[in-house]
ROFIKOL-299312 format. One record per residue (C-alpha): x, y, z. Coordinates in steps of 0.25 Angstrom, whole numbers, plus 5000, padded with zeros to 4 digits. Last residue first. Layout:
N
XYZ;...
This chain:
683
499949745074;501449745073;502249705086;503049765097;503449705110;504249725123;504449875121;505249925133;504650025143;505349945155;504149925164;503149965154;503449855144;503049905131;502249825120;502049865106;500949855096;501049895081;500349955069;499150045073;499850065086;499849985099;500750015112;500549905123;501149945136;501549835146;501749835161;500249785164;499449825151;499549955145;498850005132;499350095121;498950165108;499650205096;498850235083;499850275073;501150225067;502150325061;503050285050;504450305054;505250395045;506350385035;506850245038;506650215023;505850085027;504950175036;505150165051;503850115058;503150175069;502750095081;503150195091;503250185106;503650305114;504150285129;504150335143;503850485140;503950545154;502950635162;503350665176;502450655189;503350555195;503350465182;502150485172;502450405160;502250425145;502150325134;502050385120;501550295108;501850315094;502250415083;503550495085;504250605077;503150655068;503650785062;502850905066;504150985062;503951095072;504851035083;504850925093;504650815083;503250755082;502650655091;501450565088;501050505101;500050395106;499850395121;500350315133;500350355147;501050285158;500950295173;501450155174;500250085181;499550215177;499350175162;498750285154;498350275139;498150395131;497450375118;496150365126;496250515129;496150555114;496550705111;497950715116;498050565117;498050555102;499450615103;500050715094;501350795091;501150895080;502150995086;503250935094;503450805102;503050775117;503050875128;503050825143;502450885155;502550885170;501850945183;501051045176;500351115188;498951145193;498851255203;497451265209;497251115208;498451085216;498550935212;498350965198;499750925193;499750925178;500550825170;500850865156;500950795142;501250885130;501250845115;502150935107;501951075101;500551135099;500551285095;500151415102;500151535093;501051665093;502051615082;502251485089;501851455104;502051325110;501151205115;501251075121;500150985118;499150895126;499150785137;498950825151;499050735163;498350775176;498850755190;498250775204;497050675204;497850575196;498350565181;497150635175;497350655160;497050785152;497050785137;497250895128;498250965136;498851105133;500151175130;500951275139;500551285153;499451355161;498951285174;497651325181;496951295194;495651285201;494551325191;493151315197;491951235196;490751285205;489551205203;490251075202;491051095215;492250995213;492451045199;493751115201;494451155188;495951135185;496351215173;497551175164;497951305156;498751265143;499351385137;499051455123;497651425121;497251305130;496351245140;496551125149;495551085159;495750995172;494350975179;494250935193;493150865201;493450725196;494450745185;493950815173;494950825162;494950935151;495750965139;495951075128;494951175133;494951305125;495651445128;495151585125;494551595139;495151495149;493951465157;492751545154;491651465161;491651375174;490451295177;489551235187;488051185188;487751155173;486551075173;486550935166;485750865177;486950795182;487650925185;488551005175;489851065178;490451155167;491851205163;492051315153;493151365143;493251485135;493451515120;493351645111;493151655096;492851775088;492151745076;490951835079;490951775093;491351635093;491351575107;492051445111;491851385125;492751265129;492051165137;492251085150;491250995155;490850935169;489650835172;489250825186;488850695193;490050685202;490950695189;490650695175;491650745164;491750825151;492850895143;493550765143;492650715132;493150815122;493350965119;492051025125;491351145119;490751275126;489651315134;488851205142;487551135138;486651035146;485950905143;485150805150;484950655153;484950565140;484850415144;485850305141;485250175145;485450085157;486150205163;486950315157;486350455158;486550545146;486950695147;486950785135;487950905134;487851015125;489151095124;488951235119;489651325109;489751465105;489551555093;489251705094;488851795083;488851945085;487852035078;488252185078;487552305084;487252445080;486652565087;487952635086;489052565078;490252495085;489352375086;488452325098;488352175099;487152095095;487251945098;487151825089;487051675094;487651545090;487851425098;488651295094;488251165102;489351065105;488950925109;489050835121;488650695125;488650655140;488550515145;488150485160;488350395172;489750345172;490250465164;490250485149;490650605140;490350625126;490750715114;490350775101;488850755100;488050765087;486550775088;485350695090;485450605103;485350455102;485350355113;485650205111;485650085120;486349955117;486349815123;487349705123;487049685138;488549685143;489049775132;487949885135;488049975123;487550115126;487450205113;487350355113;486950395099;487250535094;486450605083;486450675070;485450775063;485450875074;484250925081;484651045090;483351105096;482650985099;483750905104;483750755101;483550625108;483550485102;483250355111;481750365109;482150355094;482550215095;483850185089;483650115076;484249975075;485049915064;485149765067;486149655064;485649525069;486249425080;486749555086;487349675079;486549795083;486549915074;486250055079;485250165074;485050315074;483950355064;484350455052;484650345042;483150295044;482750435038;483050385024;483150515015;482650555002;483150634990;484450674994;485250785001;486350745010;486550685024;487650625033;487050605046;487850615059;487850505070;488650515083;488950395092;489050385107;489450245113;489250205127;489750065129;489149995141;489849895150;490049975162;490550095154;491150105140;491150245133;491050285118;491250405110;490750475097;490650355089;490050385075;488550355072;487650245072;487750135082;488249995078;488149885089;488949755091;488749645101;489549535108;490549505097;491449385102;492949385104;493549245105;495049255107;494849375116;493949295125;493249395134;493249485121;491749495120;491549595109;490649725108;490549795095;490049935094;489949995080;489850145077;489150195065;489550275053;488750295040;489350305026;488850365013;488050235011;487250265024;486450365016;486650515019;485350565026;484450645018;484150785015;483250825003;483750924993;483250844981;484050794969;485250754978;485250614975;486150524983;487350454977;487250304975;488250234984;489650194979;490050114991;489050105003;489350145017;489450105031;490450155042;490550075056;491450145067;491850045077;491750025092;492349905099;491849845112;492749735118;492149655129;492749565140;491849475148;492249415161;491549515170;491249635160;492449685153;492449805143;493449845132;493049965124;493349995109;493750095098;493550135084;493550015074;493150045060;492049975052;491749995038;490449955031;489949945017;488449945015;487749835008;486949795020;486749915029;485349905033;485549755036;486449785047;487849725045;488649605050;489749555041;490849565052;490449675061;491849695066;492549655053;492949795048;493449835061;494449715062;494549635075;495849575080;496149475091;497349415098;498449505094;499649465103;500349555113;501749525116;501949585130;500549565133;499149625131;498549535121;498149605109;496749635103;496649705089;495549795084;495549825069;495349935060;496749915054;497250065056;496250085067;496949975076;496049955088;496649895100;496249795111;497349745121;497149625128;497449575143;497449705150;496049745146;496649835134;495949945125;496350015113;495550095103;494750165113;493350175119;493150245132;492950175146;492150235157;492650195171;493450315173;493050425164;493950485153;494550365148;496050325145;495850175141;496450075150;497850035154;498149895160;498449815172;498349665170;497449565178;496349665180;495849655166;494749755163;493949745151;493249875152;492749905166;492750045161;494150115160;494950175170;495850295167;493550515115;493250475086;492850525076;491450575078;490850585064;489850695059;488650745066;488050805054;488650785040;488250875029;487850865014;487150995010;486351105014;485151025020;485351045035;483851065038;483550935031;484450865041;483750925053;482350885048;482850745045;483350735059;482150785066;481150705057;481950575059;481850595074;480350635075;479950515066;480850415074;480050465087;480050535100;481550585100;481950615114;482350765117;483750815121;483950945127;484851035120;484151165123;484551285115;484551425121;483951525111;485051595103;484451565089;485451615079;485651475073;486751475063;487651415073;486951285072;487351275057;488751305060;488751195070;488251095060;489351145050;490451115060;489850975062;489950955047;491351015046;491750915057;491050795051;491650825037;493050825043;492750695051;492150625039;493350665031;494250605042;493450475042;493550465027;495050485027;495050385038;494450275029;495150315017;496450315024;496250185030;495950125017;497150185011;498050125021;498150185035;499250255043;499150395038;497650405037;497550355051;498550455055;497750565048;496550515056;497250535069;497750665065;496350715061;495750665074;496850745083;496650865074;495150855076;495350845091;496350965091;495151055086;495351125073;496151245068;497151175059;498551235059;499051155070;498651025063;499351055050;500751035057;500450885060;500650855045;500250705044;501250635034;500550555023;500750405021;500250345008;501150225008;500550144996;500050005000;
């Protein structure tokens, strides 16, 4: 196969004014394009294009909302749908209102220190997925139970299982394309189908061990007949243009040599996020409609559904009694909350019209959030006598919906706060209170200002405490709630670390502040007095602040009024990147040895942006100091010895005194007692 590699010019990223999250996802897609063959390139090129279209489409939706000059307060209360006819009428009406061409609503969501009771094996100490809430597991591409290592290889679209020993053996493999075999719902006979593995859970119940795999399913028809555009009638784009669903596959892996499929469900929409608690998988998917002008439409394409793979394969509509909507903000897309009980082999689905951007889950509640854009005009005096000018003001609210978790998922209530969140760590629940941190952006006649807020909300979704106007003209880069404290990093030129006291929910207050160069994008609690920050070092060039290398810092917060940076270490130069900066699950902690492992793409410590190392970085905390203990790479030197071909997709797990480093091409084992590699083999 022809080698069609292209270099990734990291310098371009600093010139593009988009979010750091979008930059991260773009880099990961570019890596996948770089490492795969032509099939992989086409697949990811299509995914990247869909992502771009989704971003522009969602921006268009917000622009449409801004045109509403009605300044009346909007209620976001949810109402239960009464009939299928009512549901279809609402959606069709909204679609026809947007009849100015091809558009995509909703778009794709590309994919968010104790875990659940997930496949625990107490005979061997081992690492677990880095999660936000203790006791609630999060799906990831690599898991271990101390006996076996389960890992998804995206390059090959397969899941592999290895023994967790010095010379690991591959004992089980599952291809994404074969996860459903030849089984298909009768409604989709004749359609092409692609299945891509995404992530997974491990769960243990008594002597039963379960593997839960989530996959993306895409269906399409080749060379479909093109729709007629003779009449300007809106219609849902037929499925042969492509529709994504999320597949949940539950396997009994109690006997790894005799793996059995227990149950499979396919839910419409792209996965937003998922959690596992007490044997239940809570999956949230977003469904957006492709639509165009055509002569007729099939309303059945609008209905939310799921497919159950049992003795028969059945496509089932979700009962309209499980669908809720907001009367003042009807959107032609929907979000599904699915609760899959692994032990009982049952599923419960709740649907909310609208597109949600993030979720947070505690032991008792699940929260969905979305951003609402507000627009208003006010009159201001001009310089001329008896004259005034119109001033346009745009700002944002975060709309929060609370759902109770019991036998069924049930909608409870909503509230709104000013501003927008950055990720799931902007939210937390503690002692019955929901806390949220937002950045508030205001555009007044194209003059932008920002400030930051913290809100405390009671169980009835009433705001009972708040702090507004924190760090004006800066925005939040990271937050971490730890019991009754909030640690928050904002940034513009320096990195202020705020310590905020939430002990009295009705009177939150700022206790301390530390200003240092750089910023943290992820904050990791080490103990009650120590926070580890993962982020970037910064410098000033020609009057503007620019990123330098990656920075890891230890913050001493014992004196809450006077937080200090205890130690820090800088890695690489401009363009240095780690997935752990924006994906907390890409960081693995092993407290037995005080070790932290993360994927690292390190550039030279200059302005060249030349990649100097691609692999896994192993860092240790010793006596309050940070030390890089090892760097492990699976890169291959070319035959001309001109450069090392970088390998991507590094992850690690720890079992007893061993670290297993797995990339897209190889697996290596490190003895932690002497930091020597004891095994290396190709995948």
